N, CA, C and O atoms as CSV, one atom per row, in Angstrom:
chain,resi,resn,atom,element,x,y,z
A,1,MET,N,N,0.817,-1.197,0.000
A,1,MET,CA,C,0.000,0.000,0.000
A,1,MET,C,C,0.860,1.261,0.000
A,1,MET,O,O,0.477,2.271,-0.591
A,2,GLU,N,N,2.009,1.212,0.652
A,2,GLU,CA,C,2.889,2.368,0.727
A,2,GLU,C,C,3.517,2.691,-0.620
A,2,GLU,O,O,3.938,3.823,-0.854
A,3,VAL,N,N,3.581,1.718,-1.494
A,3,VAL,CA,C,4.200,1.908,-2.801
A,3,VAL,C,C,3.270,2.689,-3.735
A,3,VAL,O,O,3.738,3.297,-4.697
A,4,LEU,N,N,1.972,2.679,-3.467
A,4,LEU,CA,C,1.011,3.327,-4.363
A,4,LEU,C,C,1.181,4.840,-4.411
A,4,LEU,O,O,0.920,5.452,-5.446
A,5,ILE,N,N,1.608,5.446,-3.330
A,5,ILE,CA,C,1.746,6.899,-3.309
A,5,ILE,C,C,2.826,7.371,-4.287
A,5,ILE,O,O,2.546,8.258,-5.094
A,6,PRO,N,N,4.046,6.821,-4.255
A,6,PRO,CA,C,5.024,7.262,-5.251
A,6,PRO,C,C,4.624,6.906,-6.680
A,6,PRO,O,O,4.883,7.669,-7.611
A,7,ILE,N,N,3.998,5.753,-6.849
A,7,ILE,CA,C,3.551,5.365,-8.194
A,7,ILE,C,C,2.500,6.343,-8.693
A,7,ILE,O,O,2.529,6.750,-9.855
A,8,ALA,N,N,1.567,6.723,-7.816
A,8,ALA,CA,C,0.529,7.678,-8.203
A,8,ALA,C,C,1.137,9.044,-8.526
A,8,ALA,O,O,0.691,9.723,-9.451
A,9,LEU,N,N,2.146,9.437,-7.769
A,9,LEU,CA,C,2.802,10.713,-8.024
A,9,LEU,C,C,3.440,10.734,-9.414
A,9,LEU,O,O,3.233,11.674,-10.181
A,10,PHE,N,N,4.208,9.704,-9.732
A,10,PHE,CA,C,4.858,9.658,-11.036
A,10,PHE,C,C,3.851,9.454,-12.160
A,10,PHE,O,O,4.047,9.973,-13.259
A,11,ALA,N,N,2.783,8.711,-11.909
A,11,ALA,CA,C,1.737,8.537,-12.922
A,11,ALA,C,C,1.045,9.864,-13.210
A,11,ALA,O,O,0.711,10.160,-14.357
A,12,MET,N,N,0.831,10.659,-12.170
A,12,MET,CA,C,0.198,11.963,-12.360
A,12,MET,C,C,1.108,12.885,-13.180
A,12,MET,O,O,0.645,13.575,-14.087
A,13,ILE,N,N,2.393,12.890,-12.858
A,13,ILE,CA,C,3.324,13.720,-13.610
A,13,ILE,C,C,3.374,13.271,-15.069
A,13,ILE,O,O,3.371,14.105,-15.975
A,14,ALA,N,N,3.418,11.976,-15.299
A,14,ALA,CA,C,3.424,11.458,-16.668
A,14,ALA,C,C,2.129,11.835,-17.389
A,14,ALA,O,O,2.153,12.206,-18.562
A,15,ALA,N,N,1.007,11.740,-16.689
A,15,ALA,CA,C,-0.272,12.064,-17.318
A,15,ALA,C,C,-0.353,13.538,-17.698
A,15,ALA,O,O,-0.961,13.888,-18.710
A,16,ILE,N,N,0.246,14.384,-16.906
A,16,ILE,CA,C,0.222,15.817,-17.208
A,16,ILE,C,C,0.913,16.101,-18.535
A,16,ILE,O,O,0.509,17.007,-19.263
A,17,PHE,N,N,1.949,15.336,-18.855
A,17,PHE,CA,C,2.671,15.566,-20.098
A,17,PHE,C,C,2.138,14.723,-21.252
A,17,PHE,O,O,2.147,15.178,-22.396
A,18,ILE,N,N,1.681,13.523,-20.979
A,18,ILE,CA,C,1.275,12.613,-22.046
A,18,ILE,C,C,-0.127,12.901,-22.568
A,18,ILE,O,O,-0.340,12.881,-23.781
A,19,VAL,N,N,-1.077,13.165,-21.698
A,19,VAL,CA,C,-2.472,13.336,-22.114
A,19,VAL,C,C,-2.642,14.511,-23.081
A,19,VAL,O,O,-3.302,14.333,-24.105
A,20,PRO,N,N,-2.091,15.691,-22.824
A,20,PRO,CA,C,-2.264,16.760,-23.820
A,20,PRO,C,C,-1.634,16.433,-25.173
A,20,PRO,O,O,-2.188,16.781,-26.216
A,21,ARG,N,N,-0.490,15.774,-25.160
A,21,ARG,CA,C,0.131,15.383,-26.433
A,21,ARG,C,C,-0.743,14.386,-27.188
A,21,ARG,O,O,-0.850,14.454,-28.412
A,22,TYR,N,N,-1.360,13.473,-26.468
A,22,TYR,CA,C,-2.229,12.475,-27.088
A,22,TYR,C,C,-3.406,13.171,-27.777
A,22,TYR,O,O,-3.706,12.884,-28.936
A,23,PHE,N,N,-4.072,14.085,-27.064
A,23,PHE,CA,C,-5.219,14.766,-27.649
A,23,PHE,C,C,-4.809,15.682,-28.800
A,23,PHE,O,O,-5.563,15.840,-29.761
A,24,LYS,N,N,-3.634,16.281,-28.714
A,24,LYS,CA,C,-3.146,17.119,-29.810
A,24,LYS,C,C,-2.883,16.266,-31.052
A,24,LYS,O,O,-3.176,16.688,-32.170
A,25,SER,N,N,-2.330,15.065,-30.856
A,25,SER,CA,C,-2.085,14.193,-32.003
A,25,SER,C,C,-3.400,13.723,-32.618
A,25,SER,O,O,-3.498,13.597,-33.839
A,26,LYS,N,N,-4.405,13.464,-31.797
A,26,LYS,CA,C,-5.721,13.081,-32.325
A,26,LYS,C,C,-6.324,14.233,-33.134
A,26,LYS,O,O,-6.951,14.007,-34.169
A,27,GLU,N,N,-6.133,15.462,-32.659
A,27,GLU,CA,C,-6.649,16.620,-33.373
A,27,GLU,C,C,-5.952,16.778,-34.720
A,27,GLU,O,O,-6.600,17.065,-35.726
A,28,ARG,N,N,-4.656,16.594,-34.740
A,28,ARG,CA,C,-3.910,16.686,-36.007
A,28,ARG,C,C,-4.306,15.576,-36.957
A,28,ARG,O,O,-4.394,15.795,-38.165
A,29,GLU,N,N,-4.545,14.389,-36.429
A,29,GLU,CA,C,-4.963,13.262,-37.264
A,29,GLU,C,C,-6.314,13.540,-37.905
A,29,GLU,O,O,-6.510,13.256,-39.087
A,30,ALA,N,N,-7.247,14.093,-37.134
A,30,ALA,CA,C,-8.560,14.435,-37.688
A,30,ALA,C,C,-8.431,15.526,-38.745
A,30,ALA,O,O,-9.127,15.487,-39.759
A,31,PHE,N,N,-7.553,16.491,-38.521
A,31,PHE,CA,C,-7.321,17.544,-39.505
A,31,PHE,C,C,-6.773,16.965,-40.800
A,31,PHE,O,O,-7.209,17.342,-41.888
A,32,GLN,N,N,-5.811,16.044,-40.684
A,32,GLN,CA,C,-5.229,15.434,-41.879
A,32,GLN,C,C,-6.265,14.601,-42.635
A,32,GLN,O,O,-6.267,14.587,-43.866
A,33,GLN,N,N,-7.138,13.914,-41.914
A,33,GLN,CA,C,-8.182,13.132,-42.579
A,33,GLN,C,C,-9.150,14.052,-43.320
A,33,GLN,O,O,-9.624,13.711,-44.404
A,34,THR,N,N,-9.441,15.201,-42.748
A,34,THR,CA,C,-10.321,16.156,-43.412
A,34,THR,C,C,-9.681,16.687,-44.689
A,34,THR,O,O,-10.339,16.790,-45.724
A,35,ILE,N,N,-8.419,17.015,-44.614
A,35,ILE,CA,C,-7.699,17.509,-45.790
A,35,ILE,C,C,-7.636,16.415,-46.861
A,35,ILE,O,O,-7.852,16.686,-48.043
A,36,ARG,N,N,-7.336,15.172,-46.442
A,36,ARG,CA,C,-7.265,14.049,-47.391
A,36,ARG,C,C,-8.599,13.834,-48.089
A,36,ARG,O,O,-8.645,13.638,-49.304
A,37,ALA,N,N,-9.691,13.870,-47.319
A,37,ALA,CA,C,-11.017,13.665,-47.898
A,37,ALA,C,C,-11.343,14.772,-48.899
A,37,ALA,O,O,-11.931,14.506,-49.947
A,38,ALA,N,N,-10.971,15.989,-48.587
A,38,ALA,CA,C,-11.244,17.100,-49.510
A,38,ALA,C,C,-10.435,16.952,-50.789
A,38,ALA,O,O,-10.941,17.220,-51.880
A,39,ILE,N,N,-9.192,16.531,-50.663
A,39,ILE,CA,C,-8.350,16.357,-51.851
A,39,ILE,C,C,-8.852,15.196,-52.696
A,39,ILE,O,O,-8.859,15.296,-53.923
A,40,GLU,N,N,-9.274,14.093,-52.075
A,40,GLU,CA,C,-9.779,12.941,-52.813
A,40,GLU,C,C,-11.053,13.272,-53.576
A,40,GLU,O,O,-11.297,12.693,-54.635
A,41,ARG,N,N,-11.866,14.182,-53.071
A,41,ARG,CA,C,-13.093,14.586,-53.751
A,41,ARG,C,C,-12.820,15.609,-54.846
A,41,ARG,O,O,-13.727,16.008,-55.576
A,42,GLY,N,N,-11.583,16.023,-54.950
A,42,GLY,CA,C,-11.224,16.955,-56.006
A,42,GLY,C,C,-11.433,18.408,-55.652
A,42,GLY,O,O,-11.361,19.269,-56.530
A,43,GLN,N,N,-11.686,18.701,-54.416
A,43,GLN,CA,C,-11.871,20.086,-54.007
A,43,GLN,C,C,-10.504,20.750,-53.853
A,43,GLN,O,O,-9.558,20.167,-53.325
A,44,SER,N,N,-10.440,21.955,-54.321
A,44,SER,CA,C,-9.179,22.688,-54.164
A,44,SER,C,C,-9.224,23.458,-52.852
A,44,SER,O,O,-10.249,24.031,-52.483
A,45,LEU,N,N,-8.130,23.458,-52.180
A,45,LEU,CA,C,-8.033,24.160,-50.905
A,45,LEU,C,C,-7.190,25.414,-51.105
A,45,LEU,O,O,-6.008,25.348,-51.441
A,46,SER,N,N,-7.818,26.530,-50.895
A,46,SER,CA,C,-7.087,27.793,-51.041
A,46,SER,C,C,-6.155,27.973,-49.847
A,46,SER,O,O,-6.396,27.411,-48.778
A,47,PRO,N,N,-5.118,28.737,-50.020
A,47,PRO,CA,C,-4.209,28.985,-48.892
A,47,PRO,C,C,-4.918,29.634,-47.701
A,47,PRO,O,O,-4.547,29.394,-46.552
A,48,ASP,N,N,-5.937,30.456,-47.974
A,48,ASP,CA,C,-6.681,31.077,-46.876
A,48,ASP,C,C,-7.446,30.040,-46.072
A,48,ASP,O,O,-7.528,30.143,-44.848
A,49,THR,N,N,-8.011,29.036,-46.748
A,49,THR,CA,C,-8.747,27.978,-46.062
A,49,THR,C,C,-7.815,27.155,-45.185
A,49,THR,O,O,-8.126,26.882,-44.026
A,50,VAL,N,N,-6.687,26.765,-45.731
A,50,VAL,CA,C,-5.719,25.981,-44.960
A,50,VAL,C,C,-5.186,26.803,-43.794
A,50,VAL,O,O,-5.001,26.282,-42.694
A,51,ASP,N,N,-4.942,28.084,-44.034
A,51,ASP,CA,C,-4.442,28.947,-42.964
A,51,ASP,C,C,-5.473,29.095,-41.856
A,51,ASP,O,O,-5.125,29.088,-40.675
A,52,ALA,N,N,-6.750,29.231,-42.234
A,52,ALA,CA,C,-7.802,29.346,-41.228
A,52,ALA,C,C,-7.953,28.063,-40.422
A,52,ALA,O,O,-8.268,28.107,-39.233
A,53,MET,N,N,-7.727,26.916,-41.070
A,53,MET,CA,C,-7.863,25.643,-40.374
A,53,MET,C,C,-6.661,25.341,-39.479
A,53,MET,O,O,-6.771,24.559,-38.535
A,54,THR,N,N,-5.532,25.949,-39.768
A,54,THR,CA,C,-4.321,25.637,-39.010
A,54,THR,C,C,-3.879,26.768,-38.092
A,54,THR,O,O,-2.746,26.749,-37.611
A,55,THR,N,N,-4.728,27.741,-37.838
A,55,THR,CA,C,-4.308,28.859,-36.994
A,55,THR,C,C,-3.934,28.395,-35.597
A,55,THR,O,O,-2.983,28.913,-35.012
A,56,ASP,N,N,-4.666,27.425,-35.050
A,56,ASP,CA,C,-4.326,26.961,-33.707
A,56,ASP,C,C,-3.122,26.023,-33.725
A,56,ASP,O,O,-2.507,25.798,-32.682
A,57,LEU,N,N,-2.779,25.478,-34.875
A,57,LEU,CA,C,-1.627,24.589,-34.951
A,57,LEU,C,C,-0.317,25.357,-35.069
A,57,LEU,O,O,0.736,24.843,-34.694
A,58,HIS,N,N,-0.369,26.569,-35.582
A,58,HIS,CA,C,0.840,27.352,-35.806
A,58,HIS,C,C,0.853,28.596,-34.928
A,58,HIS,O,O,1.059,29.705,-35.422
A,59,LEU,N,N,0.640,28.420,-33.658
A,59,LEU,CA,C,0.679,29.566,-32.766
A,59,LEU,C,C,2.123,30.020,-32.611
A,59,LEU,O,O,2.977,29.277,-32.129
A,60,ALA,N,N,2.370,31.224,-33.017
A,60,ALA,CA,C,3.725,31.766,-32.928
A,60,ALA,C,C,4.007,32.199,-31.500
A,60,ALA,O,O,3.130,32.710,-30.802
A,61,LYS,N,N,5.230,31.989,-31.085
A,61,LYS,CA,C,5.613,32.445,-29.759
A,61,LYS,C,C,5.743,33.962,-29.795
A,61,LYS,O,O,6.342,34.521,-30.714
A,62,PRO,N,N,5.179,34.620,-28.794
A,62,PRO,CA,C,5.304,36.072,-28.785
A,62,PRO,C,C,6.754,36.499,-28.565
A,62,PRO,O,O,7.527,35.820,-27.889
A,63,GLN,N,N,7.091,37.624,-29.147
A,63,GLN,CA,C,8.444,38.150,-29.016
A,63,GLN,C,C,8.687,38.598,-27.576
A,63,GLN,O,O,7.764,39.062,-26.906
A,64,PRO,N,N,9.922,38.462,-27.101
A,64,PRO,CA,C,10.211,38.932,-25.753
A,64,PRO,C,C,10.026,40.444,-25.660
A,64,PRO,O,O,10.384,41.186,-26.575
A,65,SER,N,N,9.468,40.877,-24.554
A,65,SER,CA,C,9.268,42.306,-24.364
A,65,SER,C,C,9.553,42.661,-22.911
A,65,SER,O,O,9.502,41.811,-22.023
A,66,ALA,N,N,9.848,43.919,-22.695
A,66,ALA,CA,C,10.147,44.397,-21.346
A,66,ALA,C,C,8.926,44.282,-20.444
A,66,ALA,O,O,9.058,43.970,-19.261
A,67,VAL,N,N,7.755,44.528,-20.985
A,67,VAL,CA,C,6.535,44.474,-20.178
A,67,VAL,C,C,6.268,43.052,-19.691
A,67,VAL,O,O,5.931,42.847,-18.525
A,68,ARG,N,N,6.417,42.073,-20.580
A,68,ARG,CA,C,6.190,40.684,-20.202
A,68,ARG,C,C,7.201,40.239,-19.142
A,68,ARG,O,O,6.845,39.550,-18.185
A,69,ASP,N,N,8.466,40.639,-19.321
A,69,ASP,CA,C,9.485,40.278,-18.339
A,69,ASP,C,C,9.231,40.961,-17.001
A,69,ASP,O,O,9.466,40.367,-15.949
A,70,LEU,N,N,8.756,42.199,-17.030
A,70,LEU,CA,C,8.457,42.904,-15.790
A,70,LEU,C,C,7.300,42.243,-15.052
A,70,LEU,O,O,7.321,42.135,-13.826
A,71,ARG,N,N,6.297,41.804,-15.793
A,71,ARG,CA,C,5.173,41.090,-15.169
A,71,ARG,C,C,5.641,39.792,-14.523
A,71,ARG,O,O,5.254,39.479,-13.397
A,72,ALA,N,N,6.468,39.043,-15.233
A,72,ALA,CA,C,6.985,37.799,-14.671
A,72,ALA,C,C,7.831,38.070,-13.432
A,72,ALA,O,O,7.773,37.313,-12.463
A,73,ALA,N,N,8.619,39.149,-13.458
A,73,ALA,CA,C,9.446,39.498,-12.300
A,73,ALA,C,C,8.578,39.799,-11.092
A,73,ALA,O,O,8.873,39.342,-9.987
A,74,VAL,N,N,7.516,40.557,-11.288
A,74,VAL,CA,C,6.629,40.895,-10.173
A,74,VAL,C,C,5.983,39.638,-9.597
A,74,VAL,O,O,5.871,39.498,-8.380
A,75,ILE,N,N,5.564,38.733,-10.461
A,75,ILE,CA,C,4.926,37.502,-9.990
A,75,ILE,C,C,5.906,36.650,-9.202
A,75,ILE,O,O,5.572,36.171,-8.118
A,76,TRP,N,N,7.119,36.451,-9.731
A,76,TRP,CA,C,8.102,35.619,-9.036
A,76,TRP,C,C,8.518,36.231,-7.708
A,76,TRP,O,O,8.670,35.512,-6.720
A,77,ILE,N,N,8.704,37.535,-7.666
A,77,ILE,CA,C,9.081,38.174,-6.408
A,77,ILE,C,C,7.926,38.100,-5.409
A,77,ILE,O,O,8.157,37.935,-4.211
A,78,ALA,N,N,6.689,38.219,-5.888
A,78,ALA,CA,C,5.539,38.077,-5.000
A,78,ALA,C,C,5.450,36.661,-4.434
A,78,ALA,O,O,5.101,36.484,-3.267
A,79,VAL,N,N,5.761,35.656,-5.245
A,79,VAL,CA,C,5.778,34.275,-4.756
A,79,VAL,C,C,6.844,34.128,-3.665
A,79,VAL,O,O,6.607,33.481,-2.645
A,80,ALA,N,N,8.006,34.724,-3.880
A,80,ALA,CA,C,9.079,34.651,-2.886
A,80,ALA,C,C,8.664,35.318,-1.579
A,80,ALA,O,O,8.905,34.782,-0.497
A,81,VAL,N,N,8.045,36.481,-1.683
A,81,VAL,CA,C,7.582,37.172,-0.474
A,81,VAL,C,C,6.513,36.342,0.230
A,81,VAL,O,O,6.496,36.261,1.458
A,82,GLY,N,N,5.626,35.729,-0.542
A,82,GLY,CA,C,4.596,34.875,0.057
A,82,GLY,C,C,5.186,33.690,0.807
A,82,GLY,O,O,4.728,33.357,1.900
A,83,ILE,N,N,6.198,33.050,0.230
A,83,ILE,CA,C,6.842,31.923,0.905
A,83,ILE,C,C,7.533,32.399,2.179
A,83,ILE,O,O,7.456,31.736,3.214
A,84,ALA,N,N,8.201,33.537,2.107
A,84,ALA,CA,C,8.894,34.070,3.286
A,84,ALA,C,C,7.906,34.433,4.391
A,84,ALA,O,O,8.143,34.116,5.556
A,85,VAL,N,N,6.811,35.088,4.043
A,85,VAL,CA,C,5.806,35.462,5.041
A,85,VAL,C,C,5.157,34.219,5.636
A,85,VAL,O,O,4.913,34.158,6.841
A,86,CYS,N,N,4.876,33.226,4.789
A,86,CYS,CA,C,4.291,31.970,5.279
A,86,CYS,C,C,5.243,31.304,6.271
A,86,CYS,O,O,4.810,30.827,7.320
A,87,GLY,N,N,6.521,31.269,5.948
A,87,GLY,CA,C,7.496,30.690,6.872
A,87,GLY,C,C,7.578,31.457,8.167
A,87,GLY,O,O,7.725,30.865,9.237
A,88,TYR,N,N,7.484,32.782,8.081
A,88,TYR,CA,C,7.534,33.595,9.299
A,88,TYR,C,C,6.297,33.365,10.156
A,88,TYR,O,O,6.399,33.277,11.379
A,89,VAL,N,N,5.128,33.266,9.524
A,89,VAL,CA,C,3.888,33.076,10.274
A,89,VAL,C,C,3.873,31.715,10.965
A,89,VAL,O,O,3.458,31.610,12.119
A,90,PHE,N,N,4.318,30.682,10.274
A,90,PHE,CA,C,4.303,29.349,10.861
A,90,PHE,C,C,5.395,29.153,11.900
A,90,PHE,O,O,5.274,28.270,12.749
A,91,ALA,N,N,6.462,29.953,11.859
A,91,ALA,CA,C,7.578,29.768,12.788
A,91,ALA,C,C,7.830,31.033,13.595
A,91,ALA,O,O,8.982,31.352,13.889
A,92,TRP,N,N,6.797,31.747,13.954
A,92,TRP,CA,C,6.979,33.017,14.638
A,92,TRP,C,C,7.561,32.850,16.034
A,92,TRP,O,O,8.191,33.775,16.547
A,93,HIS,N,N,7.368,31.703,16.655
A,93,HIS,CA,C,7.865,31.516,18.013
A,93,HIS,C,C,9.328,31.075,18.054
A,93,HIS,O,O,9.983,31.252,19.081
A,94,GLU,N,N,9.849,30.518,16.987
A,94,GLU,CA,C,11.247,30.088,16.909
A,94,GLU,C,C,11.912,30.771,15.722
A,94,GLU,O,O,11.576,30.492,14.571
A,95,ALA,N,N,12.842,31.651,15.997
A,95,ALA,CA,C,13.491,32.408,14.928
A,95,ALA,C,C,14.286,31.506,13.996
A,95,ALA,O,O,14.389,31.793,12.803
A,96,GLU,N,N,14.842,30.432,14.511
A,96,GLU,CA,C,15.653,29.549,13.679
A,96,GLU,C,C,14.820,28.742,12.689
A,96,GLU,O,O,15.343,28.269,11.679
A,97,ASP,N,N,13.537,28.583,12.969
A,97,ASP,CA,C,12.667,27.821,12.073
A,97,ASP,C,C,12.294,28.597,10.817
A,97,ASP,O,O,11.732,28.026,9.883
A,98,VAL,N,N,12.597,29.880,10.782
A,98,VAL,CA,C,12.267,30.705,9.623
A,98,VAL,C,C,13.269,30.486,8.492
A,98,VAL,O,O,12.930,30.696,7.328
A,99,TYR,N,N,14.474,30.074,8.805
A,99,TYR,CA,C,15.538,29.975,7.809
A,99,TYR,C,C,15.233,29.032,6.643
A,99,TYR,O,O,15.557,29.378,5.507
A,100,PRO,N,N,14.633,27.872,6.856
A,100,PRO,CA,C,14.304,27.037,5.681
A,100,PRO,C,C,13.328,27.716,4.721
A,100,PRO,O,O,13.458,27.592,3.503
A,101,ALA,N,N,12.351,28.434,5.277
A,101,ALA,CA,C,11.397,29.132,4.408
A,101,ALA,C,C,12.088,30.264,3.654
A,101,ALA,O,O,11.803,30.495,2.479
A,102,LEU,N,N,12.990,30.967,4.326
A,102,LEU,CA,C,13.724,32.038,3.642
A,102,LEU,C,C,14.623,31.472,2.556
A,102,LEU,O,O,14.767,32.074,1.493
A,103,GLY,N,N,15.226,30.323,2.814
A,103,GLY,CA,C,16.037,29.679,1.784
A,103,GLY,C,C,15.202,29.251,0.595
A,103,GLY,O,O,15.625,29.385,-0.553
A,104,SER,N,N,14.014,28.733,0.873
A,104,SER,CA,C,13.114,28.349,-0.216
A,104,SER,C,C,12.619,29.573,-0.980
A,104,SER,O,O,12.413,29.508,-2.192
A,105,ALA,N,N,12.430,30.676,-0.285
A,105,ALA,CA,C,11.957,31.897,-0.933
A,105,ALA,C,C,13.045,32.535,-1.788
A,105,ALA,O,O,12.750,33.327,-2.683
A,106,ALA,N,N,14.291,32.198,-1.517
A,106,ALA,CA,C,15.382,32.797,-2.286
A,106,ALA,C,C,15.356,32.355,-3.748
A,106,ALA,O,O,15.743,33.120,-4.631
A,107,ILE,N,N,14.910,31.145,-4.007
A,107,ILE,CA,C,14.906,30.640,-5.390
A,107,ILE,C,C,13.958,31.457,-6.275
A,107,ILE,O,O,14.405,31.988,-7.291
A,108,PRO,N,N,12.657,31.582,-5.930
A,108,PRO,CA,C,11.813,32.414,-6.795
A,108,PRO,C,C,12.215,33.890,-6.781
A,108,PRO,O,O,11.984,34.600,-7.759
A,109,ALA,N,N,12.811,34.354,-5.686
A,109,ALA,CA,C,13.265,35.745,-5.653
A,109,ALA,C,C,14.368,35.972,-6.680
A,109,ALA,O,O,14.362,36.975,-7.393
A,110,LEU,N,N,15.308,35.046,-6.755
A,110,LEU,CA,C,16.389,35.188,-7.732
A,110,LEU,C,C,15.870,35.086,-9.162
A,110,LEU,O,O,16.354,35.786,-10.052
A,111,VAL,N,N,14.891,34.220,-9.382
A,111,VAL,CA,C,14.281,34.142,-10.717
A,111,VAL,C,C,13.593,35.468,-11.043
A,111,VAL,O,O,13.680,35.959,-12.169
A,112,GLY,N,N,12.910,36.041,-10.054
A,112,GLY,CA,C,12.265,37.338,-10.251
A,112,GLY,C,C,13.257,38.437,-10.572
A,112,GLY,O,O,13.010,39.275,-11.439
A,113,PHE,N,N,14.388,38.434,-9.867
A,113,PHE,CA,C,15.403,39.446,-10.144
A,113,PHE,C,C,16.037,39.232,-11.519
A,113,PHE,O,O,16.421,40.196,-12.182
A,114,ALA,N,N,16.147,37.985,-11.945
A,114,ALA,CA,C,16.658,37.719,-13.289
A,114,ALA,C,C,15.682,38.260,-14.336
A,114,ALA,O,O,16.111,38.849,-15.328
A,115,TYR,N,N,14.380,38.069,-14.129
A,115,TYR,CA,C,13.396,38.634,-15.044
A,115,TYR,C,C,13.430,40.162,-15.014
A,115,TYR,O,O,13.215,40.813,-16.036
A,116,LEU,N,N,13.701,40.726,-13.845
A,116,LEU,CA,C,13.817,42.176,-13.743
A,116,LEU,C,C,14.994,42.684,-14.570
A,116,LEU,O,O,14.892,43.709,-15.244
A,117,ALA,N,N,16.105,41.964,-14.515
A,117,ALA,CA,C,17.267,42.331,-15.332
A,117,ALA,C,C,16.943,42.183,-16.824
A,117,ALA,O,O,17.328,43.028,-17.633
A,118,LEU,N,N,16.236,41.108,-17.181
A,118,LEU,CA,C,15.844,40.926,-18.582
A,118,LEU,C,C,14.906,42.040,-19.053
A,118,LEU,O,O,14.977,42.474,-20.202
A,119,ALA,N,N,14.028,42.498,-18.156
A,119,ALA,CA,C,13.137,43.602,-18.514
A,119,ALA,C,C,13.940,44.851,-18.814
A,119,ALA,O,O,13.635,45.569,-19.766
A,120,ALA,N,N,14.962,45.123,-18.015
A,120,ALA,CA,C,15.803,46.299,-18.255
A,120,ALA,C,C,16.566,46.158,-19.569
A,120,ALA,O,O,16.680,47.120,-20.329
A,121,ILE,N,N,17.090,44.960,-19.839
A,121,ILE,CA,C,17.826,44.731,-21.080
A,121,ILE,C,C,16.901,44.867,-22.289
A,121,ILE,O,O,17.264,45.498,-23.282
A,122,ASN,N,N,15.713,44.278,-22.206
A,122,ASN,CA,C,14.766,44.373,-23.324
A,122,ASN,C,C,14.286,45.802,-23.533
A,122,ASN,O,O,14.080,46.223,-24.671
A,123,ALA,N,N,14.103,46.552,-22.450
A,123,ALA,CA,C,13.691,47.953,-22.588
A,123,ALA,C,C,14.771,48.750,-23.300
A,123,ALA,O,O,14.473,49.572,-24.166
A,124,ALA,N,N,16.036,48.508,-22.933
A,124,ALA,CA,C,17.140,49.212,-23.600
A,124,ALA,C,C,17.241,48.806,-25.067
A,124,ALA,O,O,17.506,49.645,-25.927
A,125,THR,N,N,17.034,47.533,-25.353
A,125,THR,CA,C,17.084,47.049,-26.736
A,125,THR,C,C,15.956,47.650,-27.565
A,125,THR,O,O,16.174,48.062,-28.704
A,126,GLU,N,N,14.744,47.701,-26.996
A,126,GLU,CA,C,13.613,48.288,-27.716
A,126,GLU,C,C,13.833,49.776,-27.961
A,126,GLU,O,O,13.494,50.292,-29.026
A,127,LYS,N,N,14.401,50.464,-26.975
A,127,LYS,CA,C,14.676,51.891,-27.136
A,127,LYS,C,C,15.712,52.120,-28.235
A,127,LYS,O,O,15.584,53.039,-29.045
A,128,LYS,N,N,16.745,51.268,-28.251
A,128,LYS,CA,C,17.779,51.389,-29.273
A,128,LYS,C,C,17.206,51.100,-30.650
A,128,LYS,O,O,17.547,51.776,-31.620
A,129,ARG,N,N,16.334,50.098,-30.741
A,129,ARG,CA,C,15.706,49.744,-32.010
A,129,ARG,C,C,14.865,50.885,-32.550
A,129,ARG,O,O,14.852,51.138,-33.755
A,130,LYS,N,N,14.154,51.584,-31.649
A,130,LYS,CA,C,13.336,52.712,-32.079
A,130,LYS,C,C,14.184,53.884,-32.557
A,130,LYS,O,O,13.821,54.582,-33.504
A,131,VAL,N,N,15.313,54.090,-31.893
A,131,VAL,CA,C,16.210,55.166,-32.294
A,131,VAL,C,C,16.827,54.880,-33.646
A,131,VAL,O,O,16.948,55.779,-34.478
A,132,ASP,N,N,17.224,53.621,-33.877
A,132,ASP,CA,C,17.852,53.234,-35.133
A,132,ASP,C,C,16.880,53.262,-36.305
A,132,ASP,O,O,17.287,53.478,-37.446
A,133,ALA,N,N,15.598,53.045,-36.026
A,133,ALA,CA,C,14.608,52.964,-37.110
A,133,ALA,C,C,14.184,54.298,-37.620
A,133,ALA,O,O,13.358,54.377,-38.529
């Protein structure tokens, strides 16, 4: 019975990655069957029709921007502050018990500060691009 917990944990992690891929492949398969059926019937598919049918398949990644990086920085730093405050609240009677929570909060804080640096770099790059254009 004790073995079921780790097995369930790894099964859940696997399901999180496998199930969406499975459904995406089924969606692509149905799309290909639709295209095949249209071609077999002799119907011509205009580029606009194919583009409209594949808009969700070709989602372009948005370009990096200072605003997006700043938002991510605020979220990560807020998560770090939340972990630190939670550790302080749960260990208010023992000062030494706060240190593990502060150590855990350091990881998202550093990620937040890295996003903050990226926001500054992207802002400078965007400003330079506008000046050059």
